[in-house]
C-alpha positions in Angstrom: 0.0 0.0 0.0 1.3 3.4 -0.9 2.0 5.7 2.1 -0.2 8.8 2.2 1.6 12.0 1.1 2.5 14.5 3.8 0.6 17.8 3.8 1.9 20.7 1.8 3.9 22.9 4.1 2.4 26.3 4.7 4.6 29.4 4.9 4.1 33.1 5.2 6.2 36.2 4.9 6.6 39.9 5.6 6.8 42.7 3.0 9.5 45.4 3.5 9.6 47.0 0.0 11.4 50.4 0.3 10.1 53.6 -1.3 13.3 55.5 -2.0 11.5 58.7 -2.9 9.7 58.7 0.5 12.3 57.1 2.7 9.9 54.6 4.2 9.2 50.9 3.7 6.2 48.6 4.0 7.5 47.0 7.2 7.4 50.5 8.7 4.0 51.6 7.3 2.3 48.3 8.5 3.9 48.5 11.9 5.9 45.3 11.5 9.2 47.1 12.1 8.0 47.9 15.6 5.8 44.9 16.3 7.9 42.2 14.8 7.9 40.1 18.1 4.1 40.2 18.2 3.9 39.3 14.5 6.3 36.4 14.8 4.5 35.1 17.9 1.3 35.1 15.8 3.1 33.2 13.0 4.3 30.6 15.5 0.8 30.3 17.1 -0.6 29.4 13.6 1.9 26.5 13.6 4.1 27.9 10.9 7.9 27.3 11.2 9.2 28.5 7.8 8.8 32.0 6.4 10.1 34.5 4.0 11.7 37.3 6.0 13.3 40.6 4.9 16.8 41.7 5.6 16.5 45.4 5.0 19.6 46.5 3.2 18.3 50.0 2.9 18.4 50.4 6.7 21.5 48.4 7.3 23.7 50.4 5.0 22.3 53.9 5.3 25.9 55.3 4.8 28.1 53.7 2.1 30.3 50.9 3.3 29.0 51.2 6.9 26.8 48.3 8.0 24.6 48.5 11.1 23.5 45.0 11.9 22.0 45.7 15.4 18.3 45.3 14.5 19.0 42.4 12.1 21.0 40.6 14.8 18.0 41.0 17.1 15.3 39.7 14.7 17.3 36.9 13.1 18.5 35.8 16.6 14.9 35.7 17.7 14.0 33.5 14.7 16.8 31.2 15.3 16.1 30.9 19.1 12.4 30.2 18.5 12.9 27.5 15.9 11.6 29.7 13.0 13.4 29.1 9.7 13.7 32.1 7.5 14.1 32.3 3.8 16.0 35.6 4.1 15.0 38.1 1.5 18.1 40.2 0.7 16.7 42.6 -1.9 12.9 43.1 -2.2 12.1 45.1 -5.3 13.6 48.6 -4.7 14.9 47.9 -1.2 18.4 49.3 -1.8 20.1 52.1 0.0 18.9 55.6 -0.8 22.4 56.8 -1.7 22.1 54.7 -4.9 20.5 57.6 -6.7 19.8 55.7 -9.9 18.7 52.6 -8.0 19.2 49.3 -9.8 20.7 51.2 -12.8 23.3 53.0 -10.6 26.9 52.2 -11.6 27.7 51.6 -7.9 24.9 49.1 -7.4 26.6 45.9 -8.4 29.7 46.4 -6.2 27.6 47.6 -3.2 25.1 44.8 -3.5 27.8 42.0 -3.8 29.7 43.5 -0.8 26.4 43.5 1.2 25.6 39.9 0.4 29.2 38.9 1.2 29.0 40.6 4.6 25.6 39.1 5.3 26.8 35.5 4.5 29.8 35.9 6.7 27.8 37.2 9.7 25.0 34.7 9.5 26.6 31.3 8.5 23.6 29.4 10.0 21.1 30.7 7.5 19.6 27.8 5.5 17.7 29.5 2.7 17.9 32.9 1.0 16.4 34.8 -1.9 18.9 37.2 -3.6 16.2 39.3 -5.2 12.5 39.2 -5.0 10.9 39.2 -8.5 13.9 40.3 -10.6 11.7 40.2 -13.8 8.9 42.2 -12.4 11.3 44.7 -10.7 13.2 45.2 -14.0 9.9 45.7 -15.8 8.6 48.3 -13.4 11.9 50.1 -13.0 13.1 49.8 -16.6 10.2 49.2 -18.9 7.1 50.8 -17.4 8.7 53.7 -15.6 6.8 53.2 -12.4 9.7 52.8 -10.0 13.2 54.5 -9.9 15.0 55.1 -12.2 11.8 55.5 -14.2 13.1 54.1 -17.5 10.9 52.9 -20.3 10.9 50.4 -23.2 13.1 47.5 -23.9 16.3 49.7 -23.7 15.3 50.7 -20.2 14.6 47.1 -19.2 18.1 46.1 -20.5 19.7 49.0 -18.6 18.3 47.7 -15.4 18.6 44.0 -16.0 22.2 44.2 -17.3 23.2 45.9 -14.0 21.1 43.6 -11.8 21.5 40.1 -13.2 25.3 39.8 -13.2 25.4 41.1 -9.6 22.8 38.4 -8.6 24.8 35.7 -10.4 28.0 36.8 -8.6 26.2 36.9 -5.3 24.9 33.4 -5.8 28.4 32.1 -6.3 29.5 33.9 -3.1 26.7 32.3 -1.2 27.5 28.9 -2.6 31.0 29.3 -1.2 30.2 30.9 2.2 26.8 29.2 2.8 27.4 25.8 1.2 24.6 24.1 3.0 22.0 26.8 2.2 19.7 26.9 -0.7 19.0 29.8 -3.1 15.2 30.2 -3.6 14.7 32.2 -6.9 11.4 34.0 -6.7 9.5 35.6 -9.6 6.0 35.9 -11.1 4.1 32.9 -12.3 2.2 34.1 -15.4 0.9 33.3 -18.9 -0.5 35.5 -21.6 -3.2 34.7 -24.1 -4.6 36.7 -27.0 -7.1 37.1 -29.8 -6.0 35.8 -33.2 -5.1 39.4 -34.2 -2.8 39.8 -31.1 -1.0 36.4 -31.0 2.4 38.0 -31.6 2.0 39.9 -28.3 1.1 36.8 -26.3 4.1 35.0 -27.8 6.4 37.9 -26.8 5.0 38.1 -23.3 5.3 34.3 -22.9 8.9 34.4 -24.0 9.7 37.4 -21.8 8.5 35.8 -18.6 11.3 33.2 -18.7 14.1 35.4 -20.0 15.9 36.5 -16.8 16.0 33.0 -15.2 17.1 31.4 -18.5 19.9 34.0 -18.7 20.8 33.6 -15.0 21.2 29.8 -15.4 23.1 30.1 -18.6 20.5 28.3 -20.7 20.8 28.7 -24.5 19.0 31.9 -25.6 18.2 31.6 -29.3 18.1 34.9 -31.0 14.9 33.9 -32.8 13.0 34.0 -29.6 10.7 37.1 -29.7 11.9 38.8 -26.5 15.5 37.7 -26.9 15.6 39.4 -30.3 14.3 42.6 -28.7 17.0 42.4 -26.0 19.8 42.0 -28.5 18.4 44.8 -30.7 18.4 47.0 -27.6 22.1 46.4 -26.8 21.6 43.6 -24.3 23.8 40.9 -25.8 25.9 40.7 -22.7 22.9 39.3 -20.9 23.1 36.2 -23.1 26.7 35.6 -22.0 26.5 35.6 -18.2 28.6 33.4 -16.0 25.7 31.3 -14.6 24.4 31.6 -11.1 23.0 28.9 -8.8 19.3 28.2 -8.1 18.1 25.4 -5.9 14.3 26.1 -5.7 12.1 27.9 -8.2 9.7 30.1 -6.3 6.5 31.1 -8.2 4.3 34.1 -7.3 0.8 33.5 -8.5 -1.9 36.3 -8.4 -5.2 36.8 -10.1 -3.7 39.8 -12.0 -0.8 37.8 -13.5 -2.6 36.6 -16.6 -3.4 39.0 -19.4 -5.4 38.6 -22.6 -4.2 40.8 -25.5 -6.9 42.2 -27.8 -5.3 43.9 -30.8 -2.2 44.2 -32.9 -1.0 47.2 -31.0 -0.5 45.3 -27.8 -1.8 48.2 -25.8 -5.4 46.8 -25.4 -5.5 44.0 -22.8 -7.7 42.7 -20.1 -7.5 39.9 -17.5 -7.6 36.5 -19.1 -11.2 35.2 -19.3 -9.8 31.7 -19.0 -6.8 31.9 -16.7 -4.5 28.9 -16.5 -4.8 26.9 -13.3 -1.9 27.3 -10.9 -1.1 23.6 -11.1 -0.7 23.8 -14.8 1.8 26.7 -14.5 3.7 24.9 -11.8 4.1 21.8 -14.0 5.3 24.0 -16.8 7.9 25.7 -14.6 9.1 22.3 -13.3 9.4 20.8 -16.7 11.5 23.7 -17.8 13.9 24.0 -14.9 13.7 20.5 -13.2 14.0 22.0 -9.8 11.7 21.9 -6.8 9.0 24.5 -6.9 7.6 26.7 -4.1 4.4 28.8 -4.3 6.4 31.7 -3.0 3.6 34.3 -2.9 -0.1 34.5 -3.3 -3.0 36.5 -1.9 -6.2 38.1 -3.1 -7.3 41.7 -2.2 -10.7 41.2 -0.6 -12.7 40.4 2.4 -11.3 37.8 4.8 -13.7 35.1 3.6 -12.6 35.8 0.0 -9.0 35.3 1.1 -9.9 32.0 2.8 -11.5 30.8 -0.4 -8.4 31.8 -2.4 -6.3 29.9 0.1 -8.3 26.8 -0.5 -8.0 27.2 -4.3 -4.2 27.7 -4.3 -3.5 25.0 -1.7 -5.6 22.5 -3.8 -3.6 23.5 -6.9 -0.4 22.8 -5.1 -1.7 19.4 -4.2 -2.7 18.8 -7.8 0.7 19.9 -9.1 2.4 17.5 -6.6 0.2 14.7 -7.8 1.4 15.4 -11.3 5.0 14.9 -10.3 6.1 18.4 -9.2 8.2 18.5 -6.0 6.2 21.2 -4.3 8.2 22.8 -1.5 5.3 24.6 0.1 2.6 27.2 -0.1 3.4 30.8 1.1 0.6 33.2 1.8 2.3 36.6 1.4 2.1 38.8 3.4 1.1 37.7 6.9 -0.5 41.0 7.8 -2.2 43.5 5.5 0.2 45.5 3.3 0.2 49.2 2.6 0.1 51.4 -0.6 0.1 48.7 -3.2 -3.1 50.3 -4.5 -0.7 52.8 -6.1 2.0 50.1 -6.8 4.0 52.0 -4.1 4.2 55.2 -6.1 2.7 57.0 -3.1 3.4 56.6 0.6 -0.1 57.4 1.9 -0.5 54.5 4.4 -3.4 53.0 2.5 -4.1 49.6 4.0 -4.3 46.8 1.5 -6.6 43.9 2.6 -4.5 40.9 1.7 -3.1 39.5 4.9 -3.7 36.4 7.1 -4.4 38.9 9.9 -6.1 42.2 9.0 -5.0 45.6 10.3 -7.4 48.1 11.9 -7.0 51.8 11.8 -4.5 51.6 14.7 -2.6 48.8 13.0 -3.7 46.2 15.6 -3.6 42.7 14.2 -7.2 41.2 13.9 -8.2 37.6 13.4 -10.9 36.5 11.0 -12.2 33.5 9.0 -9.0 33.8 7.0 -6.6 33.4 9.9 -8.7 30.4 11.1 -8.6 28.7 7.7 -4.8 29.5 7.5 -4.2 27.9 10.9 -6.0 24.8 9.7 -3.8 24.5 6.7 -0.7 25.1 8.7 -1.7 22.3 11.1 -1.6 19.9 8.2 -5.2 19.9 6.9 -5.6 19.4 3.2 -7.5 21.8 0.9 -10.7 19.7 1.2 -10.8 20.5 4.9 -10.8 24.2 4.3 -13.9 26.4 3.9 -15.1 27.6 0.5 -17.0 30.8 1.1 -19.2 32.3 -1.6 -17.2 35.3 -3.0 -18.4 38.8 -2.3 -18.4 41.7 -4.7 -16.1 42.8 -6.2 -14.0 39.6 -5.8 -16.7 37.4 -7.3 -16.3 39.4 -10.6 -12.5 39.4 -10.4 -12.3 35.6 -10.0 -15.1 34.7 -12.4 -12.6 33.1 -14.8 -11.6 30.7 -12.0 -15.2 29.5 -11.3 -14.9 26.4 -13.5 -11.8 25.4 -11.5 -13.8 25.6 -8.2 -17.1 24.1 -9.5 -16.6 20.8 -7.6 -16.7 22.5 -4.2 -19.5 22.6 -1.6 -19.9 26.3 -0.8 -20.7 28.1 2.5 -22.0 31.5 3.1 -19.4 33.9 4.5 -19.6 34.4 8.3 -22.3 36.9 9.0 -20.0 39.3 10.7 -17.9 39.5 7.5 -20.7 40.1 5.1 -20.9 43.6 3.6 -24.0 44.9 1.8 -23.4 46.0 -1.9 -23.0 49.7 -2.5 -26.1 51.5 -3.5 -26.7 54.9 -5.1 -23.3 55.0 -6.8 -21.4 56.3 -3.7 -18.2 55.0 -2.3 -18.2 53.7 1.3 -15.9 55.5 3.7 -15.1 55.5 7.4 -16.3 52.3 9.1 -16.9 50.5 5.8 -13.1 50.5 5.2 -12.6 48.7 8.4 -15.3 46.2 7.5 -13.5 45.5 4.2 -10.6 44.2 6.2 -12.4 41.7 8.2 
């Protein structure tokens, strides 16, 4: 008789993305920088032992070549002493020191980053897992192609300017860590996506589906045929050196799966697009990534912006998909709901530092940043205790999440559904107005 498979391990994490223009990070705006002990106690109380955790380079090296490890020593020491196992996050999007005026495109970046990673690895030789850069593709896209984050470049040339500065530094840092932390594993983390298109726009979907693999292919030294759509654009933009990197090391492929990761292109211009009406199941994308890279996979991030009951339902869906992927032969390392507490200012993609709470966490934050339990935290604790997806609740989705996730309805059609807890039900808006005040707090339940 075949032994039953062990449960999918449940992880979580904390966001610390730095906003250089405002000199504040998400760990500060959510209160985690001050309340980290309370937050880690909540994590442990849920039964979680492994988590993605930020090492905030932008606060450690406020002055060039001067490292202040005091707070990092305190937090990482606590994790180690309390049997919590971090996947340390050494560069989360734009979380570099403010004196790098051009950010990831600054000529000083590579040397400074490699020196920081070297100093970290020598100081914390016990660390077992690390992520050198969170979402290097998405970060390069938002900094270098879309002009949303510093240094606000645009187009393929902007993408190349950022990636050609970032990727060699990551590869060198991975080799340093392989030497100094030989027993530790590098968890590469990037978006898990797929594009589709009308017949008229197929070339755009082909480009996007090639682009999503480009940085990891280059990092690992995989052959990059010039006939590939995005590779051809990179070469034309002066990025040939990205095709000739000395390879880096990756032990686990982390996949970040969100409901906004799959786009459907509508016309030949590539400018008209909408969320995919038939999004690919997460399990299918995990199989695709595993077959390409033949490394263990981790669902490194997922969440849904919505009411707590909506988040509990998305937790069930994504956990079930991890189970399906594992049944199809993917070595699934775990499921990470990210972040553990509500985030801030992602409604503007961190272009503003307004303290707008984003309802995505296991625990929701009230106006005073107190951590509040809900149906989501209860469902999450069940999963962390080893319950499979079929033991988790499936709550009927509330507006507007029911519309956002309509494309996934066929993938959830086999479930038995429950009504959301009465205390978490919010009446639909009437009269065209926008709810304010107390309704914002209700949204976070």
